N, C-alpha and C positions, 0 to 999 in steps of 0.2 A: 504494500500500500504506500509505504513511504518512498519507495524507489522512484515510482513514476512522478510523484510530486517533486522529488528532488530534481528529476530530469527536466521537468517544466521550469523549475526555479533556475536551473543552470542555463537553460536557453534564454530565459528572461534576463538573467544576470549578464550573459554574454552580450545581448542586445544593448543593455544599459551601458556596458563598458565601451562598446563601439560608439554609442552616442556621446558619452563623456569624452572619449578620445577626440572625436570630431570637434568638440567644443574647446579642446585644448586644456581641459582640467587636469591637474596633477594628482588627484586622489579620487578613490571610489570606495564605498563600503555601505553596509546595511545600517539599520538603526542601532545595532549593538556593536558597531565598529568591528565586525568580524568575530566577536566573542562567541564562544559556545554557551548555550543557555541550559542551565541545570535547575530542575524543579526540586525543592526540598519540602517533602511532606513531613512536617514536624509535630512533636507533641505539644510544645509550648510551655507556659509557666507550670512548674511542678515541684520546684525545690532547687537547692544549690547545685546538685549534679546537672540537672537539665539545663539550667541557665548557662553554666560553664560550657557544657557540651555544645549547645546550639550556637552560642556566641563564637566558640572556637571554630566550628564548621563554617560559619558565615565569614569569619575573618580569613580562614585558610583559602576558601574558594575565591575570595576577592583578590588575595595576594597571588593566586595562581592564574589570574586573568580570566576567570569565568564570570558570566552574568548569572548569579544565583538568585532564584525567585523563592523567597521564604514564605511558607504557608503553614502556620501553626494552627492547631485545633484548640478547643477549650474543654475543660472538664472531661478529658479522655474521650471525646465524642468521635467514634470511629467513622460515622457517616460523613462527617465534615472532612475527615481525612480521605475517604474514598472519593468524595466529590472533587477535592483538590487534586488527587492523583489522576482521575479521569480527565480533568481539565488540562492537566499537563500533557496527557496523551493527545488530546484533541488539538492542543497548541503545538504539537510536534517539537517539544523540547529535545535537546540532544541526549539527555540522561535524566534519571530521577533518583533522588536519595529518599529512602523510606525509613522513618523511625516510627514504627507502628504502635498504636495504643493497645491493639489486640493482635494475637498471633494468627487467628483464623479469619476467614471472610474476605481474603484477598485474591482468590482464584480468578474471578471474572475480570478484575481490574488488571491483574498481571497478564492475563491472556490477551487483553487489548494492547498492552504495552509490547508483548511479544509480536503480535501481528503488525504493529506499527514500527517494529525494529528499534524500540527505545530501550536501552539497557537500564536495569534497575539495580541499585546498590542498597542493601539493607544495612542500617547502622544501629548499634546498641542492642536492639531486640530482633531476634529471628522471627520469621513468619512460617506458619505451617501451611504448605501448599500440596494439594492432592492432584490437581490437573497437570498432566505431563506438559502440555503446551504452555501453561502458566509458569511452570518451573524454568522454562527456557529464558524467560525475561530476566531472571536474577543472575547477575554476573558474580557477585561476591557479597559476603557478609563481613562487616568491619566492626570490631568492638572488643572489649575485655571478655573474659570467660565468666559467666554467671555460675556455672557449675564449680569452677575453681573457688570462687568466693564462698559458696556454700560449704565446700570442703574445708576451707580455712576455719570457718566458724565451728564446725564439728570437731576439728582437731584441737582447737583451743579448749573446748569443753572437755574433751577426752583427757587432755593433759592436766587440766586443773582439777578434774574430779575423777581420779583413777579408780576410786571405790564406788563410783556411780553418783547420779544426781537427778533431781526432778527440775523441770522448768517449762517455759513457754516459747512459742514461736509467734512473732508478729509478722504477718505476710502483707504483701502489696495486694492490689486489686486482683480478683480472680480472673483467669483467662489470659493473663500475660505470660509470654514465654519466659520472661525474666523471673517471675515468681516460681514457675515450674522448675526452671533450671537451678535456681538457688536452693529449692527444696530437694531436688535430685542430688545435688552436690552434698548437701547435709546428710541425706539418707545413705549415700554411698560410703561415708566415712565415719559416721557417729557410732560409738561403741554400744554394745548390746545392753550395758548397764546404765545407759543414759535414757531417761524416760521423759518424753514430751507429754506433759499433762493435758495440754490443749494448744491448738493452733488457731489463731483468729486473724482476720484481715483488719488492718487499721488504715488501709487505703493511702499509705505513704504519709499520713498526717500526724503531726506532733500532738495536736489536741485530741484527736481520736485515739491515738496510742495511749495517751495519759488515762483516758477514760476506760479503755479496754483493759489496760494493765491493772488499774485500781480494782476493777471487778474480778479479774483473775486472781490477784493476790488475796482478795477476801474469800473467794470461792474455794481456793486451794490452800488456805493458810495452814491447815492441819497436815498437808503434804510436804511442808518445808521447801518451797521452791527456791532453787539456788542459782538459776541462770535464766536469762531472757535473750533469745536470738531475734533481733529485729532486722528485717531484710533491707532497711535503709536507715540512714542517720537520723532523719526527722522522726521516725517512729521510735528509734532508740532514745532520743532526747526526751520524747514524751514519756516513755517508760521510766526513764531516770527520775522524772518529776514525781511520778506515782510511787516509785520505790522510796524516794526521799520522804514523801508525805507519810508513808507507812512506817517510817523509822527503820528502814532496811538498807540504807545506803552502806555499801561496803560488805553487806551480807549476800546480796544478789548480784552476780556478775552479768553485765550487759554487753553483748557483742553486736556491732552494727556493720553495715556495708555502705560505702561511698567514699569517705575520706575527706569530707568538707572541713573547713577551718573550725566551724562551730563544734563539730564532733571531736576534732583533735584537742580543742581547748577543754571540752568536757572530759576527755580522757586524761589530760594533765590534771584537771581538778578532782579526779576520782569519781566522777559521775558515771563514766563509762569504763569498761574494762579492756576492750580490744576493738580496734577499728580496722576493717578490711577495705582497702582502697578498691574502688571500681573506677578506674581512670577515665575521665571524660575527655581528655585532651588527645583527640585523634583526628582533628580536622585535616592536618597535612597528609596523613596516610589516606584519608578518604579522597581528598582532592587528587592525590597522585594516582590512586587506583582508577578514578574516572578518566583522568588525562591519559594514562597508559592505555586504557581500553579504547578510547576514542582515537588514539594514535595507532591502533592496530597491534598493540603489544599484549602479551599474555598477563593475566591477572589471577592471583591465587583466589580460590573459592572461599577460603576462610582466612582473614587477616586478623590475627589475635593480638590485642593490645596489652602490653605488660602492665601489671599492677603490683602492689606490695601491701604489707600489713604494718600496723602501728601498735606499739605498746606506749606507755606513758612517756618513757625516755625518748623514743624516736619521734613521738608526736611533739614534744617540747623542742627538740632539735629542729624539726621542720618548721614550726611556728617562729622560733628564734631566727632562723635563716630566711624567713619570709619566702619560702620556696613553693608555697602552695598557690595555685592559680585560681582557686575557688574556695 
């Protein structure tokens, strides 16, 4: 579909160049000055990680000479993401970056992108695709490993409670690949004597996590909960408020994922026990992958971004060095 349109565009472009040359002009170019246009189907405001990630991607594509069209959704509204994606296909952009609110429901849109020969790059969150033609649209996934992050949380709990312990897991919104993958990583590594009394979603929210944790601490106080694994920093910070209010600070270890400055400071202050980075700074890698593909070069199917973990000492060092970008 896209090839015949390109052919028409090339003919029109050639005619325009002849006309410009006849007039003696020294320059020619489209409205974007020859820049490739990339559509960014984004999540939008969601917390420290998301802000850092999307700002980094926007900056990297600008530096790489692309015209990036940023289209965030609101309140994890997948339908608005699908509408933005389909509009990018209809506009015949050169590539699409997809940071999905949900991992399913993308088959039809991806099939349209494949038919239009528009490459798609998923970032941060994977998508689950069943249609074989839809799968052809996805060139590469770029981001840290969520399973690795979940494994680090389990290994911290295993190490600190060799004789076993009870605790809770605070999850993100149901249906996200990130939630499933962090849970899978935890399950793969957690010791058999570690018991999760209950898992509840707090929707990445500090306030909701505070309320949920307060309820869980009261419900299971006879079970002596000793750890809370929060799947992101914001929920971990809310859990810390509830733990402190219950007079259990220092008695319940709280593990979080992301690595924001607020979480590292809470780690230094003793409100959190362990912070697992989920590195949001991979704009350059994403821009390079898109550029390489459009230039006809091979691109890896999975580009994993390195992350690290923090205890109180390494968190203080990072804050003192002002080395955190978010």
